[in-house]
PDB file of N, CA, C and O in Angstrom:
ATOM      1  N   PRO A   1      81.216 114.449  93.305  1.00  0.00           N
ATOM      2  CA  PRO A   1      82.526 113.634  93.461  1.00  0.00           C
ATOM      3  C   PRO A   1      82.313 112.187  93.009  1.00  0.00           C
ATOM      4  O   PRO A   1      81.231 111.602  93.053  1.00  0.00           O
ATOM      5  N   ALA A   2      83.456 111.682  92.574  1.00  0.00           N
ATOM      6  CA  ALA A   2      83.401 110.188  92.152  1.00  0.00           C
ATOM      7  C   ALA A   2      84.851 109.652  92.424  1.00  0.00           C
ATOM      8  O   ALA A   2      85.846 110.374  92.476  1.00  0.00           O
ATOM      9  N   SER A   3      84.840 108.416  92.575  1.00  0.00           N
ATOM     10  CA  SER A   3      86.124 107.725  92.822  1.00  0.00           C
ATOM     11  C   SER A   3      86.717 107.432  91.487  1.00  0.00           C
ATOM     12  O   SER A   3      86.056 107.571  90.458  1.00  0.00           O
ATOM     13  N   TRP A   4      87.957 107.029  91.491  1.00  0.00           N
ATOM     14  CA  TRP A   4      88.635 106.722  90.214  1.00  0.00           C
ATOM     15  C   TRP A   4      88.004 105.457  89.749  1.00  0.00           C
ATOM     16  O   TRP A   4      87.963 105.294  88.529  1.00  0.00           O
ATOM     17  N   PHE A   5      87.543 104.607  90.459  1.00  0.00           N
ATOM     18  CA  PHE A   5      86.813 103.397  90.046  1.00  0.00           C
ATOM     19  C   PHE A   5      85.636 103.734  89.253  1.00  0.00           C
ATOM     20  O   PHE A   5      85.413 103.140  88.197  1.00  0.00           O
ATOM     21  N   GLU A   6      84.798 104.739  89.740  1.00  0.00           N
ATOM     22  CA  GLU A   6      83.565 105.281  89.093  1.00  0.00           C
ATOM     23  C   GLU A   6      84.014 105.914  87.865  1.00  0.00           C
ATOM     24  O   GLU A   6      83.426 105.596  86.832  1.00  0.00           O
ATOM     25  N   VAL A   7      84.992 106.788  87.807  1.00  0.00           N
ATOM     26  CA  VAL A   7      85.348 107.388  86.565  1.00  0.00           C
ATOM     27  C   VAL A   7      85.773 106.364  85.421  1.00  0.00           C
ATOM     28  O   VAL A   7      85.329 106.474  84.279  1.00  0.00           O
ATOM     29  N   LEU A   8      86.632 105.393  85.787  1.00  0.00           N
ATOM     30  CA  LEU A   8      87.135 104.379  84.942  1.00  0.00           C
ATOM     31  C   LEU A   8      85.903 103.507  84.399  1.00  0.00           C
ATOM     32  O   LEU A   8      85.855 103.169  83.216  1.00  0.00           O
ATOM     33  N   THR A   9      85.003 103.194  85.237  1.00  0.00           N
ATOM     34  CA  THR A   9      83.821 102.401  84.868  1.00  0.00           C
ATOM     35  C   THR A   9      82.955 103.178  83.949  1.00  0.00           C
ATOM     36  O   THR A   9      82.422 102.592  83.007  1.00  0.00           O
ATOM     37  N   ARG A  10      82.761 104.498  84.146  1.00  0.00           N
ATOM     38  CA  ARG A  10      82.026 105.361  83.277  1.00  0.00           C
ATOM     39  C   ARG A  10      82.717 105.491  81.735  1.00  0.00           C
ATOM     40  O   ARG A  10      82.074 105.421  80.687  1.00  0.00           O
ATOM     41  N   VAL A  11      83.984 105.668  81.829  1.00  0.00           N
ATOM     42  CA  VAL A  11      84.750 105.745  80.636  1.00  0.00           C
ATOM     43  C   VAL A  11      84.538 104.469  79.890  1.00  0.00           C
ATOM     44  O   VAL A  11      84.199 104.517  78.708  1.00  0.00           O
ATOM     45  N   GLN A  12      84.726 103.260  80.543  1.00  0.00           N
ATOM     46  CA  GLN A  12      84.622 102.122  79.839  1.00  0.00           C
ATOM     47  C   GLN A  12      83.238 101.955  79.236  1.00  0.00           C
ATOM     48  O   GLN A  12      83.122 101.524  78.088  1.00  0.00           O
ATOM     49  N   ASP A  13      82.192 102.281  79.970  1.00  0.00           N
ATOM     50  CA  ASP A  13      80.879 102.174  79.462  1.00  0.00           C
ATOM     51  C   ASP A  13      80.611 103.156  78.212  1.00  0.00           C
ATOM     52  O   ASP A  13      80.086 102.778  77.165  1.00  0.00           O
ATOM     53  N   LEU A  14      80.983 104.277  78.432  1.00  0.00           N
ATOM     54  CA  LEU A  14      80.783 105.285  77.294  1.00  0.00           C
ATOM     55  C   LEU A  14      81.570 104.953  76.021  1.00  0.00           C
ATOM     56  O   LEU A  14      81.062 105.112  74.912  1.00  0.00           O
ATOM     57  N   ALA A  15      82.812 104.491  76.191  1.00  0.00           N
ATOM     58  CA  ALA A  15      83.632 104.194  75.039  1.00  0.00           C
ATOM     59  C   ALA A  15      83.542 102.725  74.518  1.00  0.00           C
ATOM     60  O   ALA A  15      84.097 102.362  73.481  1.00  0.00           O
ATOM     61  N   GLY A  16      82.818 101.929  75.298  1.00  0.00           N
ATOM     62  CA  GLY A  16      82.714 100.557  74.918  1.00  0.00           C
ATOM     63  C   GLY A  16      83.986  99.767  74.995  1.00  0.00           C
ATOM     64  O   GLY A  16      84.133  98.795  74.254  1.00  0.00           O
ATOM     65  N   PHE A  17      84.954 100.143  75.886  1.00  0.00           N
ATOM     66  CA  PHE A  17      86.199  99.384  75.958  1.00  0.00           C
ATOM     67  C   PHE A  17      85.846  97.946  76.632  1.00  0.00           C
ATOM     68  O   PHE A  17      84.938  97.776  77.445  1.00  0.00           O
ATOM     69  N   PRO A  18      86.652  97.028  76.189  1.00  0.00           N
ATOM     70  CA  PRO A  18      86.485  95.663  76.672  1.00  0.00           C
ATOM     71  C   PRO A  18      87.198  95.450  78.049  1.00  0.00           C
ATOM     72  O   PRO A  18      87.934  96.338  78.479  1.00  0.00           O
ATOM     73  N   GLY A  19      87.002  94.319  78.733  1.00  0.00           N
ATOM     74  CA  GLY A  19      87.647  94.068  79.946  1.00  0.00           C
ATOM     75  C   GLY A  19      86.884  94.505  81.079  1.00  0.00           C
ATOM     76  O   GLY A  19      85.765  95.000  80.943  1.00  0.00           O
ATOM     77  N   SER A  20      87.439  94.343  82.191  1.00  0.00           N
ATOM     78  CA  SER A  20      86.813  94.684  83.465  1.00  0.00           C
ATOM     79  C   SER A  20      87.568  95.661  84.271  1.00  0.00           C
ATOM     80  O   SER A  20      88.794  95.670  84.165  1.00  0.00           O
ATOM     81  N   VAL A  21      86.972  96.486  85.067  1.00  0.00           N
ATOM     82  CA  VAL A  21      87.696  97.357  86.029  1.00  0.00           C
ATOM     83  C   VAL A  21      87.291  96.921  87.444  1.00  0.00           C
ATOM     84  O   VAL A  21      86.117  96.863  87.810  1.00  0.00           O
ATOM     85  N   GLU A  22      88.371  96.612  88.227  1.00  0.00           N
ATOM     86  CA  GLU A  22      88.191  96.089  89.606  1.00  0.00           C
ATOM     87  C   GLU A  22      88.393  97.118  90.558  1.00  0.00           C
ATOM     88  O   GLU A  22      89.336  97.881  90.348  1.00  0.00           O
ATOM     89  N   PRO A  23      87.673  97.291  91.590  1.00  0.00           N
ATOM     90  CA  PRO A  23      87.931  98.412  92.652  1.00  0.00           C
ATOM     91  C   PRO A  23      89.163  97.882  93.473  1.00  0.00           C
ATOM     92  O   PRO A  23      89.357  96.682  93.666  1.00  0.00           O
ATOM     93  N   GLN A  24      89.914  98.811  93.902  1.00  0.00           N
ATOM     94  CA  GLN A  24      91.007  98.581  94.683  1.00  0.00           C
ATOM     95  C   GLN A  24      91.001  99.632  95.887  1.00  0.00           C
ATOM     96  O   GLN A  24      90.483 100.740  95.750  1.00  0.00           O
ATOM     97  N   ARG A  25      91.539  99.265  96.942  1.00  0.00           N
ATOM     98  CA  ARG A  25      91.700 100.135  98.077  1.00  0.00           C
ATOM     99  C   ARG A  25      93.195 100.484  98.235  1.00  0.00           C
ATOM    100  O   ARG A  25      94.074  99.623  98.283  1.00  0.00           O
ATOM    101  N   ALA A  26      93.428 101.875  98.316  1.00  0.00           N
ATOM    102  CA  ALA A  26      94.903 102.313  98.301  1.00  0.00           C
ATOM    103  C   ALA A  26      95.561 101.667  99.526  1.00  0.00           C
ATOM    104  O   ALA A  26      96.772 101.465  99.443  1.00  0.00           O
ATOM    105  N   ALA A  27      94.954 101.333 100.600  1.00  0.00           N
ATOM    106  CA  ALA A  27      95.566 100.519 101.673  1.00  0.00           C
ATOM    107  C   ALA A  27      96.093  99.233 101.338  1.00  0.00           C
ATOM    108  O   ALA A  27      97.071  98.792 101.942  1.00  0.00           O
ATOM    109  N   ASP A  28      95.488  98.549 100.363  1.00  0.00           N
ATOM    110  CA  ASP A  28      95.904  97.289 100.002  1.00  0.00           C
ATOM    111  C   ASP A  28      96.956  97.270  98.991  1.00  0.00           C
ATOM    112  O   ASP A  28      97.338  96.190  98.540  1.00  0.00           O
ATOM    113  N   LEU A  29      97.462  98.391  98.592  1.00  0.00           N
ATOM    114  CA  LEU A  29      98.384  98.365  97.357  1.00  0.00           C
ATOM    115  C   LEU A  29      99.928  98.421  97.919  1.00  0.00           C
ATOM    116  O   LEU A  29     100.866  98.260  97.138  1.00  0.00           O
ATOM    117  N   GLY A  30     100.115  98.635  99.185  1.00  0.00           N
ATOM    118  CA  GLY A  30     101.447  98.604  99.843  1.00  0.00           C
ATOM    119  C   GLY A  30     102.269  99.847  99.330  1.00  0.00           C
ATOM    120  O   GLY A  30     103.469  99.750  99.075  1.00  0.00           O
ATOM    121  N   LEU A  31     101.601 100.956  99.199  1.00  0.00           N
ATOM    122  CA  LEU A  31     102.279 102.180  98.625  1.00  0.00           C
ATOM    123  C   LEU A  31     103.114 102.754  99.855  1.00  0.00           C
ATOM    124  O   LEU A  31     102.798 102.567 101.030  1.00  0.00           O
ATOM    125  N   PRO A  32     104.224 103.478  99.425  1.00  0.00           N
ATOM    126  CA  PRO A  32     105.152 104.014 100.540  1.00  0.00           C
ATOM    127  C   PRO A  32     104.550 105.081 101.477  1.00  0.00           C
ATOM    128  O   PRO A  32     104.845 105.192 102.667  1.00  0.00           O
ATOM    129  N   ALA A  33     103.717 105.812 100.840  1.00  0.00           N
ATOM    130  CA  ALA A  33     103.042 106.928 101.608  1.00  0.00           C
ATOM    131  C   ALA A  33     101.566 106.698 101.767  1.00  0.00           C
ATOM    132  O   ALA A  33     100.876 106.228 100.862  1.00  0.00           O
ATOM    133  N   PRO A  34     101.083 107.062 103.003  1.00  0.00           N
ATOM    134  CA  PRO A  34      99.607 106.902 103.075  1.00  0.00           C
ATOM    135  C   PRO A  34      98.809 107.808 102.223  1.00  0.00           C
ATOM    136  O   PRO A  34      99.223 108.923 101.905  1.00  0.00           O
ATOM    137  N   ARG A  35      97.599 107.304 101.829  1.00  0.00           N
ATOM    138  CA  ARG A  35      96.741 108.138 101.002  1.00  0.00           C
ATOM    139  C   ARG A  35      95.497 108.460 101.690  1.00  0.00           C
ATOM    140  O   ARG A  35      94.994 107.681 102.500  1.00  0.00           O
ATOM    141  N   PRO A  36      94.954 109.667 101.366  1.00  0.00           N
ATOM    142  CA  PRO A  36      93.831 110.081 102.133  1.00  0.00           C
ATOM    143  C   PRO A  36      92.631 109.167 101.719  1.00  0.00           C
ATOM    144  O   PRO A  36      92.493 108.715 100.582  1.00  0.00           O
ATOM    145  N   VAL A  37      91.805 108.953 102.731  1.00  0.00           N
ATOM    146  CA  VAL A  37      90.638 108.192 102.615  1.00  0.00           C
ATOM    147  C   VAL A  37      89.617 108.888 101.608  1.00  0.00           C
ATOM    148  O   VAL A  37      88.911 108.238 100.837  1.00  0.00           O
ATOM    149  N   TYR A  38      89.612 110.204 101.692  1.00  0.00           N
ATOM    150  CA  TYR A  38      88.597 110.909 100.820  1.00  0.00           C
ATOM    151  C   TYR A  38      89.346 112.146 100.350  1.00  0.00           C
ATOM    152  O   TYR A  38      89.833 112.956 101.138  1.00  0.00           O
ATOM    153  N   SER A  39      89.412 112.247  99.072  1.00  0.00           N
ATOM    154  CA  SER A  39      90.002 113.493  98.483  1.00  0.00           C
ATOM    155  C   SER A  39      89.309 113.761  97.135  1.00  0.00           C
ATOM    156  O   SER A  39      89.114 112.886  96.291  1.00  0.00           O
ATOM    157  N   VAL A  40      88.959 115.041  97.014  1.00  0.00           N
ATOM    158  CA  VAL A  40      88.104 115.557  95.906  1.00  0.00           C
ATOM    159  C   VAL A  40      88.918 116.704  95.210  1.00  0.00           C
ATOM    160  O   VAL A  40      89.422 117.624  95.854  1.00  0.00           O
ATOM    161  N   LEU A  41      89.004 116.588  93.916  1.00  0.00           N
ATOM    162  CA  LEU A  41      89.618 117.688  93.097  1.00  0.00           C
ATOM    163  C   LEU A  41      88.626 118.911  93.069  1.00  0.00           C
ATOM    164  O   LEU A  41      87.628 118.920  92.349  1.00  0.00           O
ATOM    165  N   ARG A  42      88.983 119.959  93.925  1.00  0.00           N
ATOM    166  CA  ARG A  42      88.144 121.055  93.990  1.00  0.00           C
ATOM    167  C   ARG A  42      88.922 122.309  94.310  1.00  0.00           C
ATOM    168  O   ARG A  42      89.915 122.320  95.038  1.00  0.00           O
ATOM    169  N   SER A  43      88.364 123.439  93.672  1.00  0.00           N
ATOM    170  CA  SER A  43      89.092 124.671  94.005  1.00  0.00           C
ATOM    171  C   SER A  43      88.128 125.675  94.678  1.00  0.00           C
ATOM    172  O   SER A  43      87.010 125.855  94.195  1.00  0.00           O
ATOM    173  N   VAL A  44      88.495 126.260  95.661  1.00  0.00           N
ATOM    174  CA  VAL A  44      87.600 127.200  96.327  1.00  0.00           C
ATOM    175  C   VAL A  44      87.793 128.571  95.770  1.00  0.00           C
ATOM    176  O   VAL A  44      87.114 129.533  96.128  1.00  0.00           O
ATOM    177  N   PHE A  45      88.853 128.630  94.777  1.00  0.00           N
ATOM    178  CA  PHE A  45      89.090 129.946  94.094  1.00  0.00           C
ATOM    179  C   PHE A  45      88.258 130.109  92.825  1.00  0.00           C
ATOM    180  O   PHE A  45      87.867 131.241  92.540  1.00  0.00           O
ATOM    181  N   THR A  46      87.970 129.125  92.076  1.00  0.00           N
ATOM    182  CA  THR A  46      87.398 129.278  90.777  1.00  0.00           C
ATOM    183  C   THR A  46      86.176 130.162  90.678  1.00  0.00           C
ATOM    184  O   THR A  46      86.112 130.977  89.757  1.00  0.00           O
ATOM    185  N   PRO A  47      85.188 130.056  91.579  1.00  0.00           N
ATOM    186  CA  PRO A  47      84.035 130.986  91.564  1.00  0.00           C
ATOM    187  C   PRO A  47      84.366 132.494  91.711  1.00  0.00           C
ATOM    188  O   PRO A  47      83.641 133.355  91.213  1.00  0.00           O
ATOM    189  N   HIS A  48      85.404 132.759  92.361  1.00  0.00           N
ATOM    190  CA  HIS A  48      85.990 134.148  92.536  1.00  0.00           C
ATOM    191  C   HIS A  48      86.748 134.759  91.397  1.00  0.00           C
ATOM    192  O   HIS A  48      86.950 135.966  91.261  1.00  0.00           O
ATOM    193  N   LEU A  49      87.176 133.731  90.530  1.00  0.00           N
ATOM    194  CA  LEU A  49      87.987 134.112  89.329  1.00  0.00           C
ATOM    195  C   LEU A  49      87.106 134.122  88.011  1.00  0.00           C
ATOM    196  O   LEU A  49      87.609 134.301  86.901  1.00  0.00           O
ATOM    197  N   GLY A  50      85.792 133.923  88.212  1.00  0.00           N
ATOM    198  CA  GLY A  50      84.996 133.971  86.983  1.00  0.00           C
ATOM    199  C   GLY A  50      85.072 132.765  86.077  1.00  0.00           C
ATOM    200  O   GLY A  50      84.688 132.812  84.908  1.00  0.00           O
ATOM    201  N   ILE A  51      85.584 131.668  86.653  1.00  0.00           N
ATOM    202  CA  ILE A  51      85.784 130.415  85.944  1.00  0.00           C
ATOM    203  C   ILE A  51      84.530 129.517  86.041  1.00  0.00           C
ATOM    204  O   ILE A  51      84.018 129.278  87.135  1.00  0.00           O
ATOM    205  N   ASP A  52      84.067 129.045  84.933  1.00  0.00           N
ATOM    206  CA  ASP A  52      82.801 128.256  84.980  1.00  0.00           C
ATOM    207  C   ASP A  52      83.068 126.831  85.910  1.00  0.00           C
ATOM    208  O   ASP A  52      84.128 126.217  86.032  1.00  0.00           O
ATOM    209  N   PRO A  53      81.975 126.581  86.410  1.00  0.00           N
ATOM    210  CA  PRO A  53      82.210 125.188  87.360  1.00  0.00           C
ATOM    211  C   PRO A  53      82.379 124.070  86.163  1.00  0.00           C
ATOM    212  O   PRO A  53      82.030 124.162  84.986  1.00  0.00           O
ATOM    213  N   MET A  54      82.984 123.055  86.804  1.00  0.00           N
ATOM    214  CA  MET A  54      83.166 121.837  85.981  1.00  0.00           C
ATOM    215  C   MET A  54      81.889 121.400  85.529  1.00  0.00           C
ATOM    216  O   MET A  54      80.916 121.580  86.262  1.00  0.00           O
ATOM    217  N   PRO A  55      81.746 120.789  84.297  1.00  0.00           N
ATOM    218  CA  PRO A  55      80.508 120.116  83.941  1.00  0.00           C
ATOM    219  C   PRO A  55      80.342 118.732  84.696  1.00  0.00           C
ATOM    220  O   PRO A  55      81.280 118.140  85.229  1.00  0.00           O
ATOM    221  N   PRO A  56      79.068 118.305  84.676  1.00  0.00           N
ATOM    222  CA  PRO A  56      78.839 117.031  85.283  1.00  0.00           C
ATOM    223  C   PRO A  56      79.824 115.942  84.749  1.00  0.00           C
ATOM    224  O   PRO A  56      80.252 116.036  83.599  1.00  0.00           O
ATOM    225  N   LEU A  57      80.161 114.994  85.498  1.00  0.00           N
ATOM    226  CA  LEU A  57      81.126 114.001  85.140  1.00  0.00           C
ATOM    227  C   LEU A  57      80.745 113.368  83.739  1.00  0.00           C
ATOM    228  O   LEU A  57      81.549 113.319  82.808  1.00  0.00           O
ATOM    229  N   GLU A  58      79.605 112.945  83.677  1.00  0.00           N
ATOM    230  CA  GLU A  58      79.323 112.171  82.321  1.00  0.00           C
ATOM    231  C   GLU A  58      79.437 113.105  81.105  1.00  0.00           C
ATOM    232  O   GLU A  58      79.871 112.693  80.029  1.00  0.00           O
ATOM    233  N   GLU A  59      79.053 114.324  81.294  1.00  0.00           N
ATOM    234  CA  GLU A  59      79.280 115.308  80.060  1.00  0.00           C
ATOM    235  C   GLU A  59      80.796 115.552  79.826  1.00  0.00           C
ATOM    236  O   GLU A  59      81.265 115.578  78.688  1.00  0.00           O
ATOM    237  N   GLY A  60      81.559 115.734  80.969  1.00  0.00           N
ATOM    238  CA  GLY A  60      82.916 115.922  80.768  1.00  0.00           C
ATOM    239  C   GLY A  60      83.739 114.800  80.148  1.00  0.00           C
ATOM    240  O   GLY A  60      84.676 114.990  79.374  1.00  0.00           O
ATOM    241  N   LEU A  61      83.303 113.619  80.558  1.00  0.00           N
ATOM    242  CA  LEU A  61      83.855 112.321  79.899  1.00  0.00           C
ATOM    243  C   LEU A  61      83.580 112.199  78.391  1.00  0.00           C
ATOM    244  O   LEU A  61      84.425 111.894  77.549  1.00  0.00           O
ATOM    245  N   LYS A  62      82.290 112.476  78.163  1.00  0.00           N
ATOM    246  CA  LYS A  62      81.930 112.559  76.705  1.00  0.00           C
ATOM    247  C   LYS A  62      82.627 113.466  75.972  1.00  0.00           C
ATOM    248  O   LYS A  62      82.963 113.110  74.843  1.00  0.00           O
ATOM    249  N   ASP A  63      82.972 114.730  76.405  1.00  0.00           N
ATOM    250  CA  ASP A  63      83.652 115.717  75.716  1.00  0.00           C
ATOM    251  C   ASP A  63      85.167 115.202  75.595  1.00  0.00           C
ATOM    252  O   ASP A  63      85.859 115.417  74.600  1.00  0.00           O
ATOM    253  N   PHE A  64      85.543 114.587  76.581  1.00  0.00           N
ATOM    254  CA  PHE A  64      87.006 114.182  76.538  1.00  0.00           C
ATOM    255  C   PHE A  64      87.165 112.924  75.541  1.00  0.00           C
ATOM    256  O   PHE A  64      88.158 112.821  74.821  1.00  0.00           O
ATOM    257  N   LEU A  65      86.232 112.071  75.543  1.00  0.00           N
ATOM    258  CA  LEU A  65      86.383 111.021  74.567  1.00  0.00           C
ATOM    259  C   LEU A  65      86.072 111.400  73.183  1.00  0.00           C
ATOM    260  O   LEU A  65      86.570 110.740  72.271  1.00  0.00           O
ATOM    261  N   GLY A  66      85.270 112.432  72.922  1.00  0.00           N
ATOM    262  CA  GLY A  66      85.078 113.038  71.634  1.00  0.00           C
ATOM    263  C   GLY A  66      86.298 113.731  71.145  1.00  0.00           C
ATOM    264  O   GLY A  66      86.566 113.752  69.943  1.00  0.00           O
ATOM    265  N   ALA A  67      87.029 114.285  72.023  1.00  0.00           N
ATOM    266  CA  ALA A  67      88.354 115.097  71.669  1.00  0.00           C
ATOM    267  C   ALA A  67      89.282 113.960  71.240  1.00  0.00           C
ATOM    268  O   ALA A  67      89.918 114.142  70.202  1.00  0.00           O
ATOM    269  N   LEU A  68      89.437 112.857  71.876  1.00  0.00           N
ATOM    270  CA  LEU A  68      90.277 111.771  71.507  1.00  0.00           C
ATOM    271  C   LEU A  68      89.944 111.313  70.220  1.00  0.00           C
ATOM    272  O   LEU A  68      90.882 111.074  69.459  1.00  0.00           O
ATOM    273  N   ASP A  69      88.708 111.132  69.801  1.00  0.00           N
ATOM    274  CA  ASP A  69      88.306 110.649  68.564  1.00  0.00           C
ATOM    275  C   ASP A  69      88.652 111.689  67.449  1.00  0.00           C
ATOM    276  O   ASP A  69      88.887 111.281  66.312  1.00  0.00           O
ATOM    277  N   ARG A  70      88.687 112.964  67.733  1.00  0.00           N
ATOM    278  CA  ARG A  70      89.118 113.966  66.755  1.00  0.00           C
ATOM    279  C   ARG A  70      90.588 114.156  66.597  1.00  0.00           C
ATOM    280  O   ARG A  70      91.019 114.792  65.636  1.00  0.00           O
ATOM    281  N   ALA A  71      91.371 113.640  67.484  1.00  0.00           N
ATOM    282  CA  ALA A  71      92.856 113.811  67.552  1.00  0.00           C
ATOM    283  C   ALA A  71      93.533 112.832  66.476  1.00  0.00           C
ATOM    284  O   ALA A  71      94.757 112.802  66.353  1.00  0.00           O
TER     285      ALA A  71
END
């Protein structure tokens, strides 16, 4: 699992994007609905459906950024 901050920081590093990524807490954003403190994108059904597990984050981001380059 990774936070959005970690994902964005890794994308920035891998792609060499300029600027900075600053961490934020959902509680500090004044959003109308409360957000969970911990939420992970996960499916308990994929192993039973024969779907391969997701690749490690770094590998998935590299594939994603490579696909953007080819588009």
